[in-house]
Legacy VTK file of the C-alpha trace (Angstrom):
# vtk DataFile Version 3.0
C-alpha trace
ASCII
DATASET POLYDATA
POINTS 379 float
-5.662 -27.900 -15.069
-7.991 -24.875 -14.719
-6.877 -21.765 -12.874
-9.339 -22.520 -10.047
-7.938 -26.036 -9.646
-4.418 -24.638 -9.683
-5.325 -22.049 -7.088
-6.969 -24.600 -4.800
-3.912 -26.853 -4.990
-1.374 -24.114 -4.318
-2.897 -22.302 -1.331
-2.738 -23.424 2.316
-5.717 -25.014 4.013
-7.018 -25.335 7.565
-4.962 -24.171 10.513
-1.859 -23.881 8.331
-3.275 -20.606 6.970
-2.182 -18.906 10.187
1.453 -19.518 9.249
1.021 -17.776 5.894
-0.313 -14.522 7.324
1.877 -11.451 7.372
2.079 -11.174 11.152
4.568 -8.312 10.881
1.797 -6.242 9.291
-0.579 -7.032 12.162
2.207 -6.237 14.656
2.817 -2.810 13.106
-0.908 -2.005 13.143
-1.144 -3.042 16.797
1.893 -0.887 17.645
0.155 2.180 16.156
-3.077 1.298 17.983
-1.198 0.883 21.289
0.334 4.323 20.837
-3.192 5.619 20.269
-4.419 4.029 23.507
-1.510 5.662 25.341
-2.432 9.079 23.951
-6.143 8.624 24.734
-5.202 7.707 28.325
-3.088 10.850 28.560
-5.719 13.133 27.013
-8.330 11.863 29.501
-6.049 12.835 32.394
-5.049 9.295 33.313
-8.509 7.765 32.991
-8.854 4.538 30.996
-12.645 4.404 30.863
-13.198 7.655 28.958
-11.602 6.830 25.600
-8.727 4.347 25.902
-10.683 1.345 27.218
-13.565 1.575 24.684
-11.014 1.929 21.900
-9.102 -1.147 23.118
-12.316 -3.181 23.203
-13.200 -2.108 19.668
-9.737 -2.990 18.464
-9.927 -6.439 20.083
-13.315 -7.100 18.467
-12.063 -5.807 15.117
-8.931 -7.930 15.309
-11.005 -11.087 15.818
-13.136 -10.097 12.817
-9.979 -9.462 10.782
-8.662 -12.953 11.589
-11.956 -14.537 10.533
-11.931 -12.557 7.293
-8.288 -13.473 6.647
-8.984 -17.209 7.004
-11.817 -17.029 4.453
-10.693 -17.437 0.800
-10.263 -14.146 -1.034
-12.364 -15.343 -3.982
-15.338 -15.652 -1.609
-14.972 -11.959 -0.770
-14.621 -11.150 -4.462
-17.950 -12.867 -5.139
-19.525 -10.952 -2.230
-18.221 -7.544 -3.351
-21.309 -6.584 -5.398
-23.645 -7.514 -2.539
-21.440 -5.618 -0.087
-21.507 -2.536 -2.301
-25.300 -2.689 -2.665
-25.918 -3.095 1.076
-23.550 -0.259 1.975
-25.215 1.977 -0.613
-28.571 1.246 1.070
-27.000 2.211 4.421
-25.919 5.539 2.899
-29.514 6.115 1.811
-30.711 5.320 5.344
-28.238 7.875 6.695
-29.617 10.480 4.296
-33.158 10.092 5.642
-32.820 8.757 9.186
-29.163 9.270 10.156
-27.958 10.618 13.494
-26.682 14.204 13.475
-23.454 15.310 15.125
-21.463 18.562 14.836
-23.719 19.784 12.040
-23.376 16.667 9.875
-25.676 13.695 9.316
-23.248 10.783 8.873
-24.119 8.039 11.344
-26.607 5.280 12.083
-27.066 4.973 15.836
-27.088 1.264 16.759
-26.930 1.879 20.494
-23.618 0.171 21.200
-21.904 1.967 18.300
-22.605 4.797 15.869
-21.963 3.229 12.481
-20.597 5.498 9.749
-21.440 3.784 6.422
-19.242 6.185 4.437
-16.172 4.602 6.066
-17.348 1.131 5.035
-18.024 2.393 1.501
-14.328 3.241 1.124
-13.553 -0.486 1.364
-16.484 -2.023 -0.531
-16.076 0.488 -3.362
-12.498 -0.671 -3.876
-13.685 -4.302 -3.696
-16.410 -3.729 -6.291
-14.035 -1.979 -8.698
-11.400 -4.696 -8.268
-14.025 -7.388 -8.937
-15.241 -5.509 -12.025
-11.781 -5.297 -13.560
-11.042 -8.894 -12.581
-14.086 -9.884 -14.657
-13.587 -7.432 -17.529
-11.598 -8.449 -20.598
-8.362 -6.468 -21.028
-9.372 -5.276 -24.509
-12.439 -3.481 -23.131
-10.806 -1.652 -20.221
-10.411 1.716 -21.970
-13.529 1.641 -24.127
-15.909 4.475 -23.151
-18.905 2.297 -22.315
-16.843 0.080 -20.023
-15.220 3.106 -18.371
-18.604 4.691 -17.660
-19.792 1.891 -15.366
-16.964 2.136 -12.773
-17.275 5.931 -12.898
-20.934 5.536 -11.902
-19.902 3.137 -9.120
-17.695 5.904 -7.736
-19.949 8.907 -8.347
-23.195 7.474 -6.889
-21.993 6.929 -3.283
-19.747 9.999 -3.453
-22.786 12.171 -4.162
-24.578 10.762 -1.094
-21.532 11.338 1.105
-21.230 14.928 -0.141
-24.839 15.528 0.920
-24.085 14.552 4.558
-21.870 16.739 4.138
-18.461 15.015 4.240
-15.995 16.504 1.778
-12.918 14.671 3.083
-14.402 11.194 2.690
-15.802 12.097 -0.738
-12.365 13.116 -2.000
-10.810 9.934 -0.587
-13.394 7.751 -2.339
-12.793 9.458 -5.679
-8.996 9.223 -5.436
-8.988 5.576 -4.284
-11.465 4.622 -7.021
-9.364 6.421 -9.630
-6.259 4.610 -8.351
-7.901 1.210 -8.926
-8.966 2.262 -12.432
-5.455 3.492 -13.202
-3.875 0.284 -11.877
-6.322 -1.760 -13.963
-5.003 -0.093 -17.120
-7.541 2.605 -17.999
-6.085 5.015 -20.569
-4.233 8.127 -19.431
-6.514 10.282 -21.607
-9.454 9.772 -19.267
-7.451 10.949 -16.264
-6.229 13.971 -18.240
-9.816 14.890 -19.072
-10.842 14.488 -15.426
-7.931 16.710 -14.340
-9.198 19.457 -16.653
-12.739 19.050 -15.268
-11.442 19.221 -11.697
-9.574 22.418 -12.543
-12.791 23.880 -13.892
-14.763 22.707 -10.863
-12.270 24.250 -8.432
-12.479 27.533 -10.308
-16.275 27.350 -10.209
-16.184 26.786 -6.451
-14.591 30.191 -5.958
-16.488 32.041 -8.696
-19.906 30.895 -7.460
-19.286 31.857 -3.852
-22.010 34.118 -2.504
-24.465 33.201 -5.253
-27.651 31.156 -4.979
-25.937 28.217 -6.728
-22.646 28.126 -4.847
-21.055 24.659 -4.892
-20.040 24.378 -1.223
-21.689 25.089 2.105
-20.796 28.329 3.871
-18.874 26.472 6.582
-16.747 24.749 3.918
-15.852 28.119 2.371
-14.968 29.272 5.856
-12.596 26.317 6.191
-10.832 27.412 3.005
-10.538 30.969 4.353
-9.146 29.603 7.608
-6.623 27.473 5.735
-5.403 30.488 3.763
-5.262 32.808 6.792
-5.949 31.259 10.225
-5.046 34.494 12.015
-7.977 36.332 10.411
-10.310 34.763 13.010
-8.067 33.443 15.819
-10.904 32.934 18.304
-13.383 31.529 15.793
-12.771 29.565 12.599
-8.976 29.778 12.922
-8.878 28.655 16.551
-8.432 24.912 15.910
-5.501 25.151 13.549
-3.728 27.877 15.568
-3.904 25.787 18.740
-2.764 22.701 16.810
0.318 24.537 15.544
1.099 25.804 19.049
0.879 22.253 20.415
3.100 20.809 17.691
5.671 23.573 17.910
5.885 23.526 21.706
6.850 19.847 21.724
10.355 20.527 20.415
12.626 17.550 19.859
11.603 15.265 22.720
8.331 16.790 23.934
7.076 17.979 27.299
6.659 14.459 28.626
3.864 11.920 28.947
0.668 13.532 30.306
2.406 16.917 30.419
0.889 18.467 27.295
-0.583 21.802 28.351
-2.598 22.460 25.197
-4.499 19.189 25.485
-4.688 18.912 29.281
-6.024 22.465 29.638
-8.519 21.923 26.785
-7.069 24.540 24.481
-6.866 21.899 21.779
-10.271 20.963 20.278
-11.073 17.452 19.019
-7.888 16.342 20.762
-8.978 12.684 20.929
-10.109 12.389 17.300
-8.929 14.453 14.318
-6.223 16.420 16.199
-4.689 13.605 18.250
-1.391 13.890 16.330
-0.841 17.339 17.839
-1.083 15.860 21.340
1.497 13.247 20.377
3.797 15.964 19.036
3.382 18.085 22.155
4.109 15.271 24.622
6.750 13.299 22.679
8.076 15.945 20.323
9.715 15.359 16.973
11.021 11.950 18.096
7.546 10.653 18.897
5.951 12.096 15.752
8.736 10.738 13.544
8.457 7.288 15.156
4.756 7.192 14.308
5.520 8.155 10.698
8.081 5.341 10.490
5.420 2.847 11.594
3.023 4.176 8.961
5.671 4.007 6.229
6.477 0.395 7.141
2.773 -0.517 6.933
2.535 1.116 3.498
5.668 -0.699 2.305
4.259 -4.048 3.436
1.027 -3.295 1.564
2.903 -2.341 -1.613
5.024 -5.501 -1.376
1.877 -7.615 -0.906
0.366 -6.093 -4.065
3.526 -6.679 -6.103
3.822 -10.296 -4.937
0.218 -11.231 -5.689
-0.561 -12.558 -9.172
-4.318 -12.702 -8.637
-5.797 -9.681 -10.417
-8.614 -9.028 -7.944
-6.279 -9.295 -4.961
-3.678 -7.034 -6.516
-6.145 -4.291 -7.441
-7.861 -4.504 -4.059
-4.586 -4.163 -2.126
-3.585 -1.185 -4.286
-6.909 0.511 -3.515
-6.574 -0.117 0.231
-2.968 1.146 0.159
-4.066 4.405 -1.469
-6.947 4.732 0.997
-4.668 4.182 3.991
-2.143 6.677 2.643
-4.894 9.271 2.155
-6.027 8.909 5.771
-2.506 9.736 6.915
-1.687 12.430 4.350
-4.973 14.336 4.701
-5.004 14.245 8.504
-1.383 15.321 8.937
-1.708 18.047 6.300
-4.853 19.263 8.050
-3.429 19.486 11.580
-0.218 21.160 10.348
-2.120 23.817 8.425
-1.120 22.521 4.994
-4.711 21.673 3.998
-8.212 22.785 5.050
-9.780 21.019 8.030
-11.978 18.251 6.581
-12.502 15.880 9.505
-10.404 12.866 8.467
-9.147 10.752 11.424
-5.636 9.391 11.822
-5.836 5.589 11.311
-5.630 3.457 14.468
-4.614 6.512 16.521
-7.774 8.651 16.554
-10.713 7.640 18.731
-13.558 6.165 16.700
-15.362 2.849 16.409
-16.400 2.827 12.752
-12.978 3.790 11.409
-11.145 1.246 13.581
-13.468 -1.644 12.719
-13.537 -0.834 8.997
-9.751 -0.509 8.776
-9.286 -3.850 10.557
-11.800 -5.385 8.150
-9.778 -3.977 5.252
-6.528 -5.387 6.615
-8.251 -8.725 7.203
-9.133 -8.761 3.497
-5.532 -7.896 2.630
-4.366 -10.817 4.780
-6.859 -13.075 2.997
-5.308 -12.037 -0.305
-1.831 -12.755 1.093
-2.773 -16.159 2.518
-4.707 -17.382 -0.515
-2.500 -16.042 -3.279
-1.345 -18.627 -5.854
2.119 -19.966 -5.035
LINES 1 380
379 0 1 2 3 4 5 6 7 8 9 10 11 12 13 14 15 16 17 18 19 20 21 22 23 24 25 26 27 28 29 30 31 32 33 34 35 36 37 38 39 40 41 42 43 44 45 46 47 48 49 50 51 52 53 54 55 56 57 58 59 60 61 62 63 64 65 66 67 68 69 70 71 72 73 74 75 76 77 78 79 80 81 82 83 84 85 86 87 88 89 90 91 92 93 94 95 96 97 98 99 100 101 102 103 104 105 106 107 108 109 110 111 112 113 114 115 116 117 118 119 120 121 122 123 124 125 126 127 128 129 130 131 132 133 134 135 136 137 138 139 140 141 142 143 144 145 146 147 148 149 150 151 152 153 154 155 156 157 158 159 160 161 162 163 164 165 166 167 168 169 170 171 172 173 174 175 176 177 178 179 180 181 182 183 184 185 186 187 188 189 190 191 192 193 194 195 196 197 198 199 200 201 202 203 204 205 206 207 208 209 210 211 212 213 214 215 216 217 218 219 220 221 222 223 224 225 226 227 228 229 230 231 232 233 234 235 236 237 238 239 240 241 242 243 244 245 246 247 248 249 250 251 252 253 254 255 256 257 258 259 260 261 262 263 264 265 266 267 268 269 270 271 272 273 274 275 276 277 278 279 280 281 282 283 284 285 286 287 288 289 290 291 292 293 294 295 296 297 298 299 300 301 302 303 304 305 306 307 308 309 310 311 312 313 314 315 316 317 318 319 320 321 322 323 324 325 326 327 328 329 330 331 332 333 334 335 336 337 338 339 340 341 342 343 344 345 346 347 348 349 350 351 352 353 354 355 356 357 358 359 360 361 362 363 364 365 366 367 368 369 370 371 372 373 374 375 376 377 378
C-alpha cells in the first residue's frame, strides 16, 4: 500500500472531519479575540461601531474561511503553496509601485472594503513554501550548499521587498520563521552559526554607517533605536509613545482601574491605543490580573500548536505547524517587548487583540491550515 493510499484510508471524510478538529484551539483563539473586542469597545468610549463591530465582522468572516480551509485536505494546500507564494510575491511588487501609504509607510493595497497588507500573508505562504520544499527534498541533500541556497532565496526575496516599504518588524519575523523551518528540517548548525556572525557584523555596520550616505536604516528607524535606549531624551517627541505606554501599564496595579476607566487611553494620552499599544490599555484597566490572564491564553495556544506538531507524522504538516508556531510567538514577544520598552517600536500588532483586518484574516487562515493538518494527519 502506497503512503497516499494509507493516508486516504486513515483520515476522516465528510462531515466527520468536524469531530477531529481541535476545537479547544479555536475556543482559545476566540477568547483572545473577545477580549480584544471588549478593549476596542472601551477605547472607543462605549461605541461598538468605531472599532469593535468591524473587528467582530472580520473575525466572523475569517472564522468561516478557517473552517473551509480546515475541511480541505492538507496535501491540497501543500500542492498550492508554490502558487500561493508566487501570487503573494506579485502582491508585494504591486505594493512597491502602487501601494497605499499610511503613517509614512507604503504597505497596503486598498481594496475599498479592506486595506490588504500582503506582507502579513507572506508570513504564512513563506512557511508553506519552505515546508513543501523540505517535504519534497531528499534528506541527504538538506545541508548541501546548493540545496540550502534555494530556501535562503525564498526568504530573502520577499524580505527585501518588505524592508523597502519600510517594515523592519515584519522583515525580522519572516527571517526568523523561515530559519526556524530550515532548522526543524535538519539544516546543519554550521549555516546558522555563519548567519549569526553575519548578523553581528550587520548590526555593527548599522551603527557605524549612521550619518553617512550609505547608512543601512532610515533616519526614523535610528530614532526608534535612540528612543529605545533613552525614551526620556525626547519625552514629547520620539519617546512619547513608550513613556505613555509605561505609565498606563504601571498605573494599572494588580487589578486595574476598572473597565472603561483607563485615563491614559480615554484621554488620548496613549497613541495607537487600538492597534500596536492595545496591551497597555488592557494593563491599565484590568491590571496585572488581566495582563497575566491574556498571557495564559497565549501560552495555551502555543502549547496546543507545539503538541499538534509533535503528534503529526506528515513532514509538510509538521514543518508548517512549527513555522506558524514561531510566527505566532514572534507576534506576541515583539509586541509585548515593544510596549514595555524592552525593544524598539517596530509596529507589530498583538494577535487577535489589536485592531486590523489583514492580520486577523491571515492569522485565522493560518490556524485553518493548522486545523487541516490536524484533521488530515495519518492515524
